[in-house]
C-alpha positions in Angstrom: -3.9 26.6 100.9 -6.5 28.6 99.3 -4.9 31.4 98.3 -1.8 29.9 96.9 -4.0 27.9 94.3 -5.5 31.1 93.4 -2.1 32.7 93.3 -0.9 29.8 91.4 -4.1 29.8 88.9 -3.8 33.7 88.3 -0.1 33.2 87.6 -1.0 30.4 85.0 -3.5 32.3 83.6 -1.4 35.4 82.8 1.5 33.3 81.1 -1.3 32.0 79.1 -2.9 35.4 78.3 0.8 36.6 77.4 1.7 33.3 75.2 -1.7 33.9 73.1 -0.7 37.5 72.8 2.5 36.7 71.7 1.1 34.0 69.3 -1.5 36.6 68.3 1.3 39.2 67.4 3.3 36.3 65.4 0.4 35.0 63.5 -0.4 39.3 62.5 3.6 39.5 61.8 3.2 36.1 59.7 0.3 37.3 57.7 1.4 41.1 56.8 4.7 39.6 55.7 3.2 37.1 53.2 0.7 40.2 52.4 3.8 42.1 51.6 5.6 39.2 49.9 2.5 38.4 47.6 2.0 42.4 46.7 5.6 42.1 45.7 5.1 39.3 43.4 2.0 41.2 42.0 3.9 44.3 41.2 7.0 42.7 39.7 3.8 42.6 36.3 3.6 46.2 37.3 6.7 47.9 38.0 9.2 47.8 35.1 12.6 46.6 36.2 15.0 49.6 37.7 11.8 52.2 37.6 12.8 54.6 39.9 9.2 56.4 40.2 8.1 52.8 41.2 10.9 52.5 43.9 9.9 55.6 45.1 6.0 54.7 45.9 7.5 51.3 47.3 9.4 53.0 50.1 6.6 55.3 51.1 3.6 53.2 51.0 4.8 49.6 51.1 4.3 47.2 48.5 0.9 45.9 50.3 -0.1 49.9 50.3 1.0 50.4 46.7 -1.0 47.7 45.5 -4.2 48.8 47.4 -4.1 52.1 45.9 -3.2 50.7 42.3 -6.4 48.4 42.8 -9.0 49.5 45.1 -8.1 53.4 44.7 -10.8 55.6 47.1 -10.1 58.8 45.5 -7.5 60.8 43.8 -5.7 61.2 47.2 -4.5 57.9 46.6 -3.1 58.3 43.2 0.7 57.9 43.4 2.5 61.2 43.0 5.0 62.2 39.9 3.3 59.9 36.9 0.8 60.8 34.1 -2.6 60.0 34.2 -2.0 57.6 31.0 0.9 56.1 33.5 -1.6 55.3 36.4 -4.1 53.6 34.5 -1.7 51.6 32.5 -0.3 50.3 36.2 -3.9 50.0 37.3 -4.4 47.9 34.1 -1.5 45.9 34.6 -2.6 45.1 38.5 -5.4 44.5 37.6 -4.7 41.2 35.9 -1.9 40.7 38.2 -2.5 37.0 39.8 0.6 36.2 42.6 -0.7 32.8 44.0 -0.6 31.9 40.1 2.4 33.1 39.6 4.3 31.6 42.5 2.6 28.6 41.6 3.9 28.6 38.1 7.6 29.0 39.6 7.2 26.6 41.9 6.5 23.9 39.3 9.4 25.3 37.6 12.0 24.5 40.6 12.1 28.6 41.2 11.6 31.1 44.4 10.8 34.8 44.7 13.0 37.0 47.4 12.3 40.0 48.6 14.5 42.6 50.6 14.4 41.4 54.3 14.7 37.6 53.0 17.7 36.4 54.4 18.6 34.9 51.2 18.5 38.8 49.6 21.8 40.1 48.8 22.3 43.1 50.2 24.6 44.8 48.0 21.6 45.0 45.3 20.3 47.7 48.4 23.0 49.7 46.8 21.0 51.1 43.5 18.5 52.5 46.0 15.1 53.0 44.1 15.8 51.2 41.3 16.3 48.0 43.8 14.7 45.2 42.3 11.0 44.6 43.5 12.2 41.2 44.3 14.2 38.6 42.6 13.0 34.8 40.8 15.5 32.6 41.6 16.1 29.4 40.1 18.0 26.9 41.1 19.5 25.2 44.4 22.6 27.5 45.9 22.0 30.3 48.5 21.9 33.5 46.1 23.2 35.3 49.0 26.3 33.6 49.6 27.7 32.9 46.0 27.1 36.9 45.0 29.2 37.5 48.5 32.2 36.2 46.3 31.1 36.8 42.2 32.6 38.8 39.4 30.5 39.6 36.0 32.2 39.1 32.8 30.2 40.0 30.3 31.2 41.5 26.2 29.6 41.9 22.8 26.7 39.2 21.3 28.5 39.5 17.7 31.9 38.9 19.5 35.5 37.6 17.6 36.5 34.1 18.0 39.2 36.1 20.4 36.3 37.6 22.1 34.7 34.0 22.9 38.4 32.6 23.7 38.9 35.2 26.7 35.3 34.9 27.8 35.7 31.1 28.1 38.9 31.2 29.4 38.3 34.1 32.0 35.1 32.0 33.0 37.3 28.6 33.6 40.0 30.6 35.2 37.6 32.3 37.8 35.8 29.5 38.8 38.6 27.5 39.0 40.2 30.2 41.8 36.8 29.5 43.6 34.7 32.4 42.0 31.5 32.7 41.1 30.9 33.8 37.4 28.2 36.5 37.0 26.9 37.4 33.1 23.5 37.7 31.0 23.3 34.1 29.6 23.3 35.9 25.6 24.9 35.0 22.4 28.2 35.6 22.1 30.8 36.5 24.9 28.1 36.0 27.6 27.4 32.0 26.6 31.3 31.8 26.9 32.0 33.0 29.9 29.3 30.6 31.3 30.5 27.8 29.1 33.8 28.4 30.4 32.8 28.5 34.1 30.5 25.3 33.8 33.5 23.4 31.6 35.9 23.9 34.8 32.8 22.7 37.6 32.1 25.9 38.7 29.6 28.3 39.9 27.9 30.5 37.4 24.9 33.3 38.0 22.6 34.0 34.8 20.9 37.1 35.4 17.9 37.2 32.8 16.0 40.0 31.1 12.8 37.9 31.1 11.0 35.1 32.8 13.2 32.3 34.6 11.2 29.7 33.2 12.1 31.2 29.7 14.4 30.1 27.3 16.2 33.1 25.8 17.9 32.8 23.3 16.6 29.9 21.8 19.8 28.4 20.8 21.1 28.5 24.8 18.2 26.4 25.9 20.7 23.7 26.7 23.1 26.2 28.1 19.9 27.6 30.2 19.4 24.0 31.4 22.8 23.7 32.6 23.4 26.7 34.7 19.8 25.8 36.6 21.1 22.3 37.2 24.7 23.3 38.5 24.0 27.2 39.1 21.5 30.0 39.2 19.1 31.6 36.9 18.3 35.2 38.3 15.6 37.7 36.7 13.1 40.8 38.3 10.8 39.5 35.7 7.5 37.0 36.5 7.6 33.7 35.3 6.3 33.9 31.2 7.5 37.2 30.7 9.4 37.7 27.6 12.4 40.1 27.4 12.4 43.8 25.4 15.4 46.3 24.4 14.8 48.4 27.5 14.9 45.3 29.8 18.1 43.9 28.6 20.0 47.2 28.9 17.8 47.7 32.6 19.1 44.2 34.2 22.5 45.0 33.2 22.9 47.3 37.0 21.9 44.2 38.8 24.6 42.7 36.9 26.5 45.4 38.5 25.3 45.8 41.6 25.7 42.0 42.4 28.7 41.6 42.1 32.4 43.0 43.5 33.5 43.6 39.7 32.5 44.0 35.9 34.9 42.7 33.2 34.1 43.6 30.0 35.5 41.4 27.2 34.9 43.2 23.3 32.6 46.2 23.7 31.5 48.8 20.9 31.2 52.4 21.7 27.6 51.4 22.0 26.9 48.3 23.9 25.1 47.0 26.6 28.2 45.8 28.5 29.7 49.4 28.9 26.7 50.0 30.6 26.8 47.6 32.8 30.4 48.9 33.2 29.4 52.3 33.9 26.8 51.1 36.6 29.5 49.2 38.3 31.6 52.4 38.5 29.0 54.6 39.6 28.4 52.0 42.7 31.8 52.2 43.4 32.4 48.7 42.2 35.9 47.7 40.0 35.6 47.9 36.4 38.3 45.8 34.4 38.8 45.6 30.4 40.3 43.1 28.1 42.6 44.8 25.6 42.0 43.7 21.9 43.4 44.9 18.4 43.3 49.1 17.9 41.9 48.1 14.7 38.9 46.3 16.0 35.5 48.0 16.2 34.5 45.6 18.4 37.3 46.6 21.0 36.6 50.1 20.8 34.3 50.5 23.4 36.5 48.5 25.5 39.5 50.9 24.9 37.7 54.1 25.7 37.1 52.2 29.4 40.1 51.8 29.7 41.4 55.2 29.0 39.3 56.6 32.0 38.9 54.6 35.6 38.7 50.8 34.5 41.8 48.5 35.0 43.5 46.7 32.1 43.2 42.6 32.9 44.2 39.4 30.8 43.5 36.6 32.9 41.5 35.6 35.9 44.8 36.1 38.7 44.8 40.1 37.6 41.1 40.1 38.5 41.4 37.9 41.6 44.2 40.6 42.5 41.7 43.6 42.4 38.5 42.4 43.4 40.3 40.0 45.9 41.2 39.7 49.6 44.5 41.2 50.8 47.5 38.9 49.3 45.5 37.6 46.3 48.5 38.8 44.0 49.4 38.0 40.2 52.2 36.1 39.4 54.7 38.4 38.4 54.9 38.6 34.8 58.5 38.9 33.4 60.2 37.3 29.8 62.3 34.5 29.6 65.5 34.6 31.6 68.4 34.5 29.3 72.1 33.5 29.5 73.7 36.5 29.0 70.5 38.4 31.8 73.2 36.0 34.4 76.4 37.9 33.2 78.1 40.2 35.9 78.3 43.9 34.8 81.9 44.1 33.7 81.4 41.3 31.7 78.3 42.4 30.3 79.8 46.0 29.4 82.6 44.0 27.8 80.0 41.8 25.9 78.1 44.7 24.3 81.3 46.3 23.3 81.4 44.1 20.8 80.7 44.5 17.2 77.9 42.5 16.0 80.0 41.8 12.9 84.1 41.0 12.6 86.4 41.5 15.0 87.5 44.0 17.5 91.2 44.4 19.1 91.2 44.7 23.3 92.2 48.1 23.7 89.5 49.3 21.0 87.0 47.0 23.3 88.1 48.3 26.7 87.5 52.2 25.6 84.4 50.9 24.7 83.4 49.6 27.6 84.8 52.0 29.7 87.4 49.9 31.7 91.3 49.2 31.8 92.8 46.8 28.8 93.7 43.9 31.6 90.1 44.3 32.9 89.0 44.1 29.4 90.9 40.9 28.5 89.8 39.2 31.9 86.6 39.9 30.5 87.1 38.3 27.3 88.5 35.2 28.8 85.5 34.8 31.0 82.9 35.2 28.1 85.3 32.8 25.8 84.9 30.2 28.9 80.8 30.9 28.9 80.6 30.4 25.1 79.8 33.7 23.9 83.0 35.3 22.2 86.0 33.6 20.8 89.2 34.8 19.6 90.5 35.2 15.8 94.4 36.1 15.6 94.9 39.0 18.1 91.1 40.1 18.0 87.4 39.3 19.6 84.5 38.5 18.2 80.8 36.9 19.1 79.9 33.9 18.4 77.1 32.6 17.3 75.3 31.3 20.3 75.6 34.8 21.5 74.0 36.6 18.3 71.1 33.7 19.1 70.7 35.3 23.1 70.5 38.6 21.7 68.3 38.1 19.2 66.2 36.1 21.8 66.3 39.4 23.8 65.0 41.6 21.1 61.9 38.9 20.6 63.6 37.9 16.7 62.9 34.6 15.3 
């Protein structure tokens, strides 16, 4: 009995020891994950979006290790390689001023959260950017970013767009939303804003990828739009709360738009356009690239047309976009003009009808010769055409009726 009690006590002690070890390991892992998250939040104030050298440092040292090297270097051996002394000093000044706890609290107060690689909500397709992958993402809005990004399309275009460009942006935004796709754009003036409004008007899902903090309204004129996107969709940015955009940040955020989505559609873009940067990034990542054509004389469509001359696909509506980026069987409807009465004629009757002159009358023998058939066959076809209202008899000849002229002109697009 005593031996049994001793064994039971030992087993209990062993189980308790194992549980304590697991609990301790979990606590250590949780602490490490929190330290890594805090370090990444801090580094969003240090490393500029798209900085591949910074991405390399992150991959080699980890976020916590890199932040320590920038804030508490033990000597020259701690200097991350590949950067000048001036660049390292700039990074160290930024790192010293970073307060990740404050940024996370500010984000939470604004209804935002911070995502890092490895999180369940992190969109895995962003990993295709390699060392240019975002350090982390600040996200404002209730939906799950990873789930939304799985079925998303980017639609971007010129800021100073034409009414045609704004119209096409809104139509594509609403059309894609109605088909169950998430519409991604940059919330900029012009086409971007029209795209978001189109998706919202259709009660659809839309994501705005910003070149500033998700609590910053830019452009100012889009305050209401950005507020609606935050309520109905998602605002996403690489920069911490309160950070403002710069020209380079606009260009660099475009790689996130391209990587996040299955494909990118460009609506109006000049030869030098940030929208073309997004399209080229999509091409490099193996995503679909599409363009909406405009007038050949429009400078705002020149960049799109140049894109279409390379590897981009011409699209004109949401159905054609979905056919490209969607699942097998998501085909756009066949395109054709209206079916005219003369389209339904038998080949022999159509040949005789084509042989009739546009003015005046013709005899049966002449018509038979022009149609390449016999006189009896031509006469039979003429009576058939007469019953259908295409021809009428004048003496020994035949001529076209007014109805035949109307259908011929309709076929040629003449009013």
